[in-house]
C-alpha positions in Angstrom: 41.0 -20.4 -57.0 43.9 -22.7 -56.9 45.3 -24.3 -60.1 47.0 -27.7 -60.6 50.4 -27.5 -61.9 49.8 -30.4 -64.2 49.1 -30.1 -68.2 45.5 -29.2 -68.7 43.3 -31.3 -71.1 40.5 -29.7 -72.7 37.2 -31.4 -74.0 34.8 -29.7 -76.3 31.0 -30.3 -76.9 30.4 -32.1 -73.8 26.6 -32.3 -73.0 26.0 -30.2 -69.9 23.6 -31.3 -67.1 22.8 -28.7 -64.5 22.3 -29.9 -60.8 19.8 -28.4 -58.3 20.7 -28.7 -54.5 23.5 -31.5 -54.9 27.0 -31.8 -56.2 29.0 -34.8 -57.6 32.7 -35.2 -56.5 35.2 -37.1 -58.7 35.2 -41.1 -57.9 31.7 -40.5 -56.2 28.9 -42.8 -57.6 25.3 -41.2 -57.2 21.6 -41.6 -58.4 20.2 -38.5 -60.0 16.5 -38.0 -61.1 16.3 -35.9 -64.2 13.1 -34.4 -65.3 13.7 -31.1 -67.2 13.4 -31.4 -71.0 16.7 -30.1 -72.0 18.6 -32.2 -69.4 16.8 -35.4 -70.7 18.1 -34.5 -74.1 21.5 -33.9 -72.9 21.5 -37.4 -71.3 20.2 -39.1 -74.4 22.9 -37.4 -76.5 25.4 -38.5 -74.0 24.3 -42.3 -73.9 24.5 -42.1 -77.8 28.0 -41.1 -77.7 30.6 -41.7 -74.9 28.4 -41.7 -72.0 30.1 -38.7 -70.6 28.4 -35.6 -69.2 29.5 -32.4 -67.5 27.7 -32.1 -64.1 27.4 -28.2 -63.0 25.5 -27.3 -59.8 23.1 -24.1 -60.0 23.9 -21.3 -57.8 20.2 -20.9 -57.2 18.4 -24.1 -57.1 15.0 -22.2 -57.6 15.9 -21.3 -61.3 13.9 -23.4 -63.6 15.9 -22.7 -66.9 19.6 -22.0 -66.0 22.0 -20.2 -68.2 25.8 -19.6 -67.8 25.4 -17.0 -65.3 23.2 -19.4 -63.1 25.9 -22.2 -62.9 29.3 -22.6 -60.9 32.0 -22.7 -63.7 33.8 -25.7 -61.8 31.9 -29.1 -62.0 32.7 -32.7 -62.5 33.2 -34.8 -65.6 31.1 -38.0 -65.1 30.1 -41.1 -66.7 26.5 -42.2 -66.9 26.5 -45.7 -65.7 22.8 -46.5 -66.1 19.6 -45.0 -67.1 16.0 -45.7 -66.2 12.8 -44.2 -67.3 10.2 -43.9 -64.3 6.5 -44.2 -64.7 6.1 -40.3 -64.0 8.3 -39.6 -67.1 11.5 -38.6 -65.3 14.8 -40.4 -65.7 16.9 -42.0 -63.1 20.6 -42.1 -63.9 23.5 -43.5 -62.0 26.4 -41.3 -62.5 30.2 -41.8 -61.3 32.4 -38.9 -61.1 35.7 -38.9 -63.1 37.6 -35.8 -62.8 37.3 -32.0 -61.8 36.7 -29.7 -64.8 36.6 -26.1 -65.4 33.9 -24.7 -68.0 35.8 -22.5 -70.2 32.8 -22.1 -73.0 29.1 -22.5 -72.9 27.1 -23.4 -76.0 23.2 -23.4 -75.7 21.7 -25.5 -78.4 18.2 -26.0 -79.5 17.7 -29.3 -77.5 20.2 -29.2 -74.9 23.3 -27.2 -73.9 27.0 -28.3 -74.4 30.2 -26.9 -72.7 34.2 -26.7 -73.3 35.8 -27.8 -70.1 39.2 -27.8 -69.0 40.1 -31.1 -66.8 42.2 -31.0 -63.6 43.3 -34.4 -62.6 44.8 -34.8 -59.1 48.5 -36.0 -58.7 49.0 -39.7 -57.7 52.3 -39.2 -56.1 52.8 -37.6 -52.5 55.4 -36.0 -50.7 56.2 -35.9 -46.9 54.2 -32.9 -46.2 51.0 -34.3 -48.1 51.3 -37.6 -46.0 51.4 -35.5 -43.0 48.6 -33.7 -44.0 46.6 -36.9 -44.9 47.3 -38.4 -41.6 46.2 -35.3 -39.7 43.0 -35.2 -41.8 42.2 -38.9 -41.0 42.7 -38.3 -37.4 40.3 -35.4 -37.6 37.9 -37.5 -39.6 38.0 -40.4 -37.1 37.3 -38.0 -34.2 34.5 -36.3 -36.1 32.9 -39.7 -37.0 32.8 -41.0 -33.6 31.4 -37.7 -32.1 28.7 -37.3 -34.8 27.5 -41.0 -34.7 26.2 -40.6 -38.4 29.1 -42.2 -40.1 29.3 -46.1 -40.2 32.4 -48.1 -39.1 32.4 -49.5 -42.6 32.8 -46.2 -44.0 35.7 -45.2 -41.8 37.5 -48.2 -42.8 37.2 -47.6 -46.4 38.1 -44.1 -46.0 41.4 -45.2 -43.9 42.2 -47.6 -47.0 42.3 -44.8 -49.6 46.0 -43.8 -50.6 45.5 -41.0 -53.0 45.4 -37.7 -51.5 42.9 -36.0 -54.0 40.5 -39.0 -53.6 40.6 -38.9 -50.0 39.6 -35.3 -49.7 36.7 -35.9 -52.1 35.4 -38.8 -50.3 35.6 -37.2 -46.8 33.9 -34.1 -48.2 31.2 -36.2 -49.6 30.4 -37.6 -46.1 30.5 -34.1 -44.2 27.3 -32.2 -43.7 28.3 -29.4 -45.6 25.9 -27.0 -47.5 26.1 -27.0 -51.3 28.1 -23.8 -51.5 30.6 -25.1 -49.2 31.1 -28.3 -50.8 31.4 -26.3 -54.1 34.1 -24.3 -52.5 36.2 -27.6 -51.8 35.4 -28.8 -55.5 36.9 -25.7 -56.7 40.3 -26.0 -55.0 42.5 -27.7 -57.5 45.6 -27.8 -55.4 45.5 -31.1 -53.3 47.7 -29.7 -50.4 45.7 -26.7 -50.1 42.5 -29.0 -50.2 43.7 -31.1 -47.4 44.7 -28.0 -45.3 41.2 -26.5 -45.9 39.6 -29.7 -45.0 41.6 -30.1 -41.6 40.5 -26.6 -40.6 36.8 -27.3 -41.5 36.8 -30.5 -39.6 38.3 -28.9 -36.7 35.5 -26.3 -36.7 32.9 -28.8 -37.0 34.4 -30.7 -34.1 33.9 -27.5 -32.1 30.4 -27.1 -33.4 29.8 -31.0 -32.4 31.0 -30.3 -28.9 28.7 -27.4 -28.3 25.9 -29.3 -29.7 26.7 -32.1 -27.4 26.7 -29.8 -24.4 23.3 -28.1 -25.7 21.8 -31.6 -26.2 22.9 -32.8 -22.7 21.2 -29.8 -21.2 18.1 -30.2 -23.2 18.1 -33.9 -22.2 18.5 -33.3 -18.6 15.7 -30.7 -18.8 13.6 -32.9 -20.7 14.1 -35.8 -18.3 13.4 -33.6 -15.3 10.1 -32.3 -17.0 9.1 -35.8 -17.9 10.0 -37.0 -14.3 7.7 -34.2 -12.8 4.9 -34.9 -15.4 5.2 -38.6 -14.4 5.1 -37.8 -10.8 2.4 -35.5 -10.9 0.3 -37.8 -13.0 0.9 -40.5 -10.5 -0.1 -38.1 -7.7 -3.4 -37.5 -9.6 -3.9 -41.1 -9.9 -3.4 -41.7 -6.0 -5.4 -38.8 -5.3 -8.2 -40.0 -7.3 -8.0 -43.4 -5.7 -8.4 -41.6 -2.4 -11.4 -39.5 -3.4 -9.7 -36.5 -4.0 -10.3 -35.4 -7.8 -7.4 -33.1 -8.4 -5.6 -32.5 -5.1 -3.3 -29.7 -4.6 -2.2 -29.4 -8.2 -6.0 -28.6 -9.3 -6.3 -26.3 -6.3 -3.2 -24.3 -7.4 -4.5 -24.0 -11.0 -7.8 -22.8 -9.8 -6.2 -20.2 -7.6 -3.8 -19.1 -10.5 -6.9 -18.7 -12.7 -8.9 -16.6 -10.1 -5.7 -14.4 -9.5 -5.7 -13.6 -13.2 -9.5 -12.9 -13.2 -9.4 -10.8 -9.9 -8.6 -7.6 -11.4 -6.0 -6.8 -8.5 -3.4 -4.2 -9.1 -0.1 -5.6 -10.6 2.0 -5.2 -7.5 -0.6 -7.2 -5.4 -0.8 -9.7 -8.4 3.0 -10.3 -8.2 2.7 -10.9 -4.5 -0.2 -13.4 -4.8 1.6 -15.5 -7.4 4.7 -15.5 -5.3 2.7 -16.8 -2.4 1.1 -19.2 -4.6 4.3 -20.8 -5.8 5.5 -20.9 -2.3 2.2 -22.9 -1.5 2.8 -25.3 -4.3 6.1 -26.2 -3.1 5.2 -26.8 0.5 3.9 -30.3 1.5 0.2 -30.3 2.3 1.0 -31.3 5.9 2.9 -28.2 6.7 1.4 -25.7 9.0 2.6 -22.9 6.8 0.9 -24.3 3.8 -2.6 -23.7 5.2 -1.5 -20.2 6.3 -0.4 -19.3 2.8 -3.5 -20.7 1.2 -5.9 -18.7 3.5 -3.8 -15.6 2.6 -4.1 -16.2 -1.2 -7.9 -17.1 -0.7 -8.5 -13.9 0.9 -6.6 -12.1 -1.9 -8.7 -13.4 -4.6 -12.0 -13.0 -2.6 -11.8 -9.5 -2.1 -13.5 -7.3 -4.8 -10.6 -5.3 -6.4 -12.4 -4.1 -9.5 -15.9 -5.6 -9.3 -18.4 -2.6 -9.1 -22.1 -1.9 -9.4 -23.3 0.8 -11.7 -25.0 3.6 -9.7 -28.5 4.3 -10.6 -28.3 8.1 -10.7 -32.1 8.8 -10.8 -33.0 11.3 -8.2 -36.8 11.0 -8.5 -36.5 7.2 -8.0 -34.3 7.6 -5.0 -36.7 10.2 -3.6 -39.3 7.9 -3.9 -37.5 4.9 -2.2 -36.7 7.3 0.7 -40.1 8.7 0.9 -41.7 5.1 0.9 -39.5 3.7 3.8 -39.2 6.7 5.9 -41.5 9.5 7.2 -39.8 12.8 7.8 -36.0 13.0 7.9 -35.7 15.7 5.3 -32.3 16.7 6.2 -30.9 13.0 5.3 -33.0 12.7 2.2 -32.0 15.9 0.9 -28.0 15.0 1.6 -28.5 11.9 -0.5 -30.2 13.5 -3.5 -27.5 16.1 -3.3 -24.9 13.3 -3.5 -26.7 11.8 -6.5 -27.2 15.1 -8.3 -23.3 15.7 -8.0 -22.5 12.3 -9.3 -24.9 12.7 -12.2 -22.9 16.0 -13.2 -19.6 14.6 -12.3 -19.0 10.9 -13.1 -16.2 10.2 -10.5 -16.8 11.5 -6.8 -15.3 10.3 -3.7 -17.7 8.4 -1.5 -18.9 10.8 1.4 -18.7 9.7 5.1 -22.0 10.4 6.7 -22.7 10.0 10.4 -26.4 9.7 11.3 -26.7 10.7 14.9 -29.8 10.6 16.9 -31.7 8.6 19.6 -32.4 4.9 19.3 -35.3 3.7 17.2 -35.4 6.8 14.8 -34.6 4.6 11.8 -30.7 5.3 11.3 -29.9 1.7 10.1 -32.9 1.0 8.0 -32.2 4.5 6.4 -28.9 3.3 5.3 -30.5 0.3 3.7 -32.8 2.5 1.8 -30.1 4.7 0.6 -28.2 1.4 -0.7 -31.5 0.5 -2.6 -31.8 4.0 -4.0 -28.4 3.9 -5.5 -28.8 0.3 -6.5 -25.5 -0.5 -4.6 -24.7 -3.6 -2.4 -25.3 -3.1 1.4 -23.1 -4.2 4.1 -23.3 -3.7 7.8 -20.9 -4.2 10.7 -21.5 -3.5 14.4 -18.7 -1.6 16.1 -20.5 -1.6 19.4 -18.2 -3.1 22.3 -15.1 -3.2 19.8 -12.2 -2.7 22.2 -9.2 -4.2 19.9 -7.5 -2.2 17.1 -7.0 -5.6 15.3 -10.9 -5.8 14.8 -10.5 -3.0 12.4 -7.2 -3.7 10.9 -6.9 -7.3 11.3 -4.0 -9.5 12.8 -0.6 -10.1 11.1 -0.1 -13.3 9.5 2.4 -14.4 12.0 -0.3 -14.9 14.4 -2.2 -18.2 14.6 -5.6 -17.9 13.5 -4.9 -14.5 11.9 -7.5 -13.0 9.6 -8.4 -9.5 8.1 -10.3 -6.9 10.1 -13.8 -6.1 9.8 -13.5 -3.6 7.1 -11.9 -6.0 4.5 -14.4 -8.6 5.8 -17.2 -6.4 5.0 -15.8 -5.7 1.5 -15.6 -9.5 0.9 -19.2 -9.8 2.0 -20.2 -7.0 -0.3 -18.5 -8.6 -3.2 -18.2 -5.2 -5.1 -15.7 -2.3 -4.5 -18.5 0.5 -4.1 -20.9 -0.8 -1.8 -22.9 1.2 0.9 -21.0 0.3 4.3 -22.8 0.8 7.4 -20.8 1.4 10.6 -23.2 0.7 13.1 -22.9 2.3 16.7 -19.6 4.1 16.0 -19.9 5.7 19.3 -19.8 2.5 21.3 -16.3 1.8 20.5 -13.8 1.9 23.3 -10.0 1.4 24.0 -8.0 -0.7 26.2 -4.5 -2.2 26.4 -5.0 -4.0 23.0 -5.1 -0.6 21.3 -7.7 2.3 20.2 -10.0 1.0 17.5 -11.2 4.5 17.0 -7.5 5.5 15.9 -7.7 2.7 13.4 -10.9 4.0 11.9 -9.1 7.5 11.1 -7.7 6.1 7.9 -10.9 4.0 7.0 -12.8 7.3 7.2 -10.4 10.0 5.8 -11.3 10.5 2.1 -7.7 11.5 1.5 -6.2 8.5 2.9 -8.7 5.5 2.4 -7.7 5.1 -1.3 -4.7 3.2 0.1 -6.1 1.6 3.2 -3.7 -1.0 4.7 -5.0 -4.1 6.6 -2.4 -6.0 8.7 -3.3 -9.3 7.2 -3.6 -8.4 3.7 -0.5 -6.1 3.8 -1.4 -4.7 0.3 -3.1 -1.2 -0.2 -6.7 -1.6 -0.7 -8.8 1.1 -2.2 -11.9 2.3 -0.2 -12.5 5.6 -1.9 -15.4 4.3 -3.9 -17.3 3.2 -0.8 -20.2 5.2 0.7 -19.6 4.9 4.3 -22.6 5.7 6.7 -22.0 5.6 10.4 -24.6 5.8 13.2 -24.4 7.1 16.6 -26.4 7.8 19.6 -24.1 10.2 21.3 -21.6 12.1 19.5 -19.9 13.0 22.9 -18.3 9.9 23.2 -16.6 10.0 19.7 -13.0 11.4 19.5 -12.6 14.7 17.9 -10.3 13.6 15.3 -12.9 10.9 14.1 -15.8 13.0 14.2 -14.0 15.7 12.1 -13.7 13.2 9.4 -17.4 12.7 9.2 -20.4 14.9 7.9 -22.8 14.6 10.9 -26.5 14.8 10.1 -28.6 14.7 13.4 -31.9 13.0 13.5 -34.1 14.1 16.2 -37.2 12.2 17.7 -40.3 12.0 15.8 -43.4 14.2 16.4 -46.7 12.7 17.3 -47.9 13.2 13.8 -45.0 11.6 12.3 -45.4 8.7 14.8 -48.9 8.2 13.9 -48.1 7.9 10.1 -45.2 5.7 10.7 -47.7 3.3 12.8 -50.2 3.3 10.1 -48.0 3.0 7.1 -45.1 0.8 8.3 -45.5 -0.7 11.9 -49.0 -2.1 11.7 -48.7 -3.6 8.2 -45.3 -5.1 9.1 -46.4 -6.6 12.4 -49.5 -8.0 11.0 -47.6 -9.8 8.4 -45.1 -11.3 10.9 -48.1 -12.4 13.0 -50.1 -13.9 10.3 -52.9 -11.5 10.3 -55.0 -10.3 7.3 -55.8 -6.8 6.7 -59.6 -7.3 7.4 -58.7 -9.1 10.6 -57.3 -6.3 12.5 -58.3 -2.6 12.5 -56.7 0.0 14.7 -58.6 3.2 15.1 -56.8 6.6 15.0 -57.6 7.4 18.6 -56.1 3.8 19.7 -53.0 4.6 17.8 -52.7 8.1 19.5 -53.4 6.5 22.8 -50.6 4.1 22.2 -48.2 6.9 21.3 -49.0 9.0 24.3 -49.9 6.6 27.2 -47.9 3.4 26.6 -44.6 4.7 25.1 -42.2 7.7 25.9 -39.4 7.8 23.4 -37.9 9.9 20.6 -38.0 6.8 18.2 -40.6 4.0 17.3 -38.9 0.9 18.6 -41.1 0.7 21.9 -44.1 1.5 19.8 -43.4 -1.2 17.5 -43.1 -3.6 20.4 -46.6 -2.3 21.7 -48.2 -2.8 18.0 -46.6 -6.4 18.1 -48.3 -7.1 21.6 -51.8 -5.7 20.0 -51.2 -8.1 17.1 -50.6 -11.1 19.5 -53.6 -10.2 21.5 -55.8 -10.1 18.4 -54.3 -13.4 17.0 -55.3 -15.1 20.2 -58.8 -13.9 20.0 -59.3 -14.8 16.4 -57.7 -18.3 16.8 -59.9 -19.0 19.8 -62.9 -18.2 17.6 -64.3 -15.5 19.9 -64.2 -12.9 17.0 -63.4 -13.1 13.4 -62.4 -9.6 13.3 -60.8 -7.3 15.9 -61.4 -3.5 16.1 -59.0 -1.7 18.6 -60.3 1.5 20.1 -59.2 3.3 23.0 -61.4 1.2 25.4 -60.2 -2.0 23.9 -56.6 -0.9 24.0 -56.6 -0.5 27.7 -58.3 -4.1 28.0 -55.3 -5.4 25.8 -52.4 -3.6 27.3 -53.6 -2.7 30.9 -53.6 0.7 32.4 -51.8 3.6 30.9 -48.1 3.5 31.8 -47.3 7.2 31.2 -49.2 10.3 32.0 -49.4 12.3 28.9 -48.4 15.9 29.4 -46.2 16.1 32.4 -46.9 19.9 32.7 -48.4 20.5 36.5 -52.2 20.5 36.7 -51.8 23.9 38.8 -49.2 26.6 39.3 -46.6 25.6 41.8 -44.2 27.2 44.2 -40.6 26.3 43.8 -41.1 23.8 41.0 -39.9 24.8 37.6 -39.9 22.9 34.2 -36.8 22.5 32.5 -36.0 20.9 29.0 -33.3 18.3 28.8 -31.6 16.6 25.9 -30.7 13.0 26.4 -29.3 10.2 24.2 -32.8 8.8 23.7 -33.9 12.3 22.5 -35.5 15.2 24.5 -37.3 15.1 28.0 -38.6 17.3 30.6 -37.0 18.0 33.8 -38.7 19.0 37.1 -36.4 21.0 39.4 -37.7 21.5 42.9 -36.5 24.1 45.6 -37.3 24.1 49.3 -36.2 26.8 52.0 -35.7 25.8 55.4 -34.3 27.8 58.4 -30.6 26.6 58.8 -27.1 27.9 58.5 -26.9 28.8 54.7 -26.1 25.2 53.4 -26.7 24.2 49.8 -27.8 20.8 49.5 -28.2 19.1 45.8 -29.8 15.8 45.2 -30.8 13.8 42.1 -27.6 12.2 40.8 -26.4 15.6 39.3 -23.3 15.8 37.3 -20.3 18.2 38.2 -21.3 20.7 35.5 -25.0 20.7 36.7 -23.8 21.2 40.3 -21.6 24.1 39.4 -24.6 25.5 37.6 -26.8 25.3 40.6 -24.0 27.2 42.6 -23.9 29.8 39.8 -27.7 30.3 40.0 -27.7 30.7 43.7 -25.0 33.3 43.4 -27.0 35.2 40.7 -30.1 35.0 43.1 -28.0 36.3 46.0 -27.1 39.3 43.9 -31.0 40.0 43.4 -31.5 40.5 47.2 -32.5 44.1 47.0 -35.0 43.4 44.0 -36.5 40.4 45.9 -37.0 42.7 49.1 -35.0 40.4 51.3 -32.3 41.0 53.8 -28.6 40.4 52.9 -28.4 37.9 55.5 -31.4 36.0 54.6 -29.4 33.3 52.9 -27.1 32.9 55.9 -30.2 31.9 57.8 -31.8 29.4 55.5 -30.7 26.2 54.0 -31.5 25.5 50.3 -32.3 22.1 48.9 -32.5 21.6 45.4 -33.8 18.3 44.0 -34.2 17.0 40.4 -36.8 13.8 40.5 -35.7 10.5 39.2 -32.6 10.5 41.4 -31.6 7.0 39.8 -31.0 8.6 36.4 -27.7 10.6 36.0 -28.0 14.3 34.9 -25.4 16.8 33.8 -25.0 19.9 31.8 -25.3 23.7 32.1 -28.7 24.2 30.3 -30.7 23.9 33.6 -29.3 27.3 34.8 -32.3 29.6 34.3 -34.6 26.9 35.4 -32.7 26.7 38.8 -32.8 30.4 39.1 -36.6 30.5 38.6 -37.2 27.8 41.0 -35.1 29.4 43.6 -36.7 32.9 43.2 -40.3 31.3 43.2 -39.3 29.7 46.6 -38.0 32.7 48.0 -40.7 35.0 46.8 -43.5 32.6 47.2 -44.8 33.4 43.8 -45.8 30.4 41.9 -44.5 29.3 38.3 -46.8 29.1 35.4 -47.4 25.4 34.9 -47.7 25.6 30.9 -44.0 27.2 30.7 -40.8 25.2 30.0 -37.3 26.6 29.9 -33.7 26.0 28.8 -30.7 28.1 29.0 -27.4 28.4 30.7 -27.0 31.3 33.2 -24.0 33.2 34.2 -22.9 35.1 37.5 -24.2 38.3 35.9 -27.5 36.9 34.8 -26.8 36.6 31.1 -28.5 33.8 29.5 -26.2 31.7 27.1 -27.3 29.4 24.1 -27.9 25.7 24.4 -27.9 22.7 21.9 -30.7 20.2 21.1 -33.5 22.7 20.6 -35.4 20.4 18.3 -35.3 17.4 20.6 -36.2 19.7 23.8 -39.2 21.4 21.8 -40.5 17.8 20.9 -40.5 16.9 24.6 -42.1 20.0 25.5 -44.9 19.4 23.1 -45.2 15.7 24.4 -45.4 17.0 28.0 -48.3 19.2 27.0 -46.2 22.7 27.5 -47.3 25.7 25.4 -44.6 28.2 26.2 -40.9 27.7 25.9 -38.3 30.2 27.1 -34.9 30.1 25.3 -31.9 32.0 24.7 -32.0 34.6 22.1 -29.1 33.2 20.4 -30.9 30.0 19.8 -33.4 31.8 17.5 -31.9 30.5 14.3 -32.5 27.0 15.5 -36.3 27.4 15.7 -36.6 26.7 11.9 -35.3 23.1 12.7 -38.5 22.4 14.6 -41.1 20.6 12.8 -43.8 23.0 11.5 -46.6 21.3 13.3 -44.8 21.5 16.6 -43.9 25.1 16.0 -47.7 26.0 15.4 -48.4 24.7 18.9 -45.8 26.2 20.8 -45.1 29.8 21.7 -41.3 30.8 21.9 -39.9 33.5 24.2 -36.4 34.7 23.4 -34.6 36.1 26.3 -31.2 37.4 27.0 -31.1 38.1 30.8 -32.4 35.9 33.6 -34.7 38.8 34.8 -36.6 38.5 31.5 -37.2 34.7 32.3 -38.4 35.6 35.9 -40.9 38.1 34.3 -42.4 35.4 31.9 -42.2 32.5 34.1 -43.4 33.7 37.6 -47.3 34.0 38.0 -47.6 37.8 38.7 -44.3 38.8 37.1 -41.1 39.8 38.9 
């Protein structure tokens, strides 16, 4: 602390008034409210004497009863000019600071505190240095006053008139926004020059602070003005849109989309993309073409189910009940679904399997997928892939194209509304490729459990998780599905239905369904079992039941007409009335010949609509050894016929014919129904049997059907589709089937009621076939 060089004056027993949160400079006049008892007592004592009091500021204004340690030792000796008692009991005094004073002694009395103080008066004279400091201080103060806008012009003018250097520092200090501690520091500087110097430095710092404040305020003001302007314009836009009938327009739409993005549950990376696109959309004018493109994109992003899932109903008994209720037979498929549910029950997370239901039309592949979805309590969505030639149908188009949209997979997921539906890919074998790409290649990623967790659609561009989806594909012909795609699917083959199964399906499903669709009550139409059997045998020939359902619908229409006309109130359909309703029999049940024939063998074929029987006819005529093949045969079947002929030629000795017999005879092999394409090697032993029968003049047993590929050495090789072929043999009325020994393992797949009515003969050589098939043996 700096000390003045003048002679110090000391005064004793001056009443002490502690001040909280304020400070009084010499020559400063100020109103003070006093409420503490000891302070009031000190004031009353001062008023009774010379009205002088020592004002000392508390270091901590929160202290209620301060002692010497709580007070600054430098304060101001002041005169009490006025004292007024307020209604609330406090005193309001008007004090005028006289001189700086330092407390040298502290006496705490019973009623109030007194102090011994040392007075420090400022010199009145000034030298050149002091004058220079005063001028600098005034310059800084004027600049500060102009920048702060808090000091009035009258105050500035009154300060400029002050001649005494000490008083100048005190008046300027009282107008500056210093904290109490900083003001106390100025009060404690007794040396006037040092006080002037200190104030100049502080004013310079304050100007720097004010400059920074001004810059900050300007920035804040600009930001506020811009925000207010935007707010004002938005409000105007809302008002205009409201007048035009658009309630909230683009602003409300953006707000709604932002909310939907937050609630969609999409991954964080996708969410950032969506918000970025939304910001672009908000800035673009509504008339812009790109605005609509971005809006559609964001709409698709929020519409796809990212995290919504349905909880699987892992109840195998319930699932089995639903599957049995909706479908007869189909044991393998039902067993596979129950296996999946059982594993899910043991292990909560399991990738959705990719199942391919392969079989002829009308066996219930599509309806089976619906039943699976119901049994799992999952959403069901179906897309048809028949005729799809463009890869973009699967993966979507890039957003750069006009009218671009996601592919069928993403569209299906949006339709499902959950990320774990049962997704049916119908007719997956009907896809084909052209110059626009190969859609089956795009399906590889969809149907690969290792890749479909990050499926990429060209339109969406962000990875989408398909691993929770249960994909079920349907196909009629596995031969047209590319190998890599087929490899990714678990194929479950559904063969045709047996007569018994068809009868049950007709009774339990088709008749009730068609009666309801045609407005018939249960009591109005009764179909006898014999009529149902005739319907199956004589009016349909198919592996499935679609044609059968159409015939049932025809019966229902005829019955409805009879009932509406008033002819009868109740229609009972028997074999006789069925003929009247549907006309003559369309098919002959049991294609087996009525008697044994020479040169006509019955083969068994597998087609895309199930199994069928195949008559192979051979005729021998004198000629030059030509082989003629007719019946629209494929390359493989033609080669099979040539192989069969070569093998029969090797049997010349056993057949008892000359080696040049074949050179003098033409051989004509014909397979009836010439309009229907036929191919495959499984007719080999049938052709051999027909040729041998024609040469040896031995008839072939009419109840025998056969299938198997033959080699030049007469070995019989295994074939496929045994179940379907056996069903066709059963339908045709055959009782014995000759098949390759290697197919013995497939006999268990044939329905039990069909197995019981057929006799299976296993062969490994063509000669065994001839012994079994020719009447009279070989």
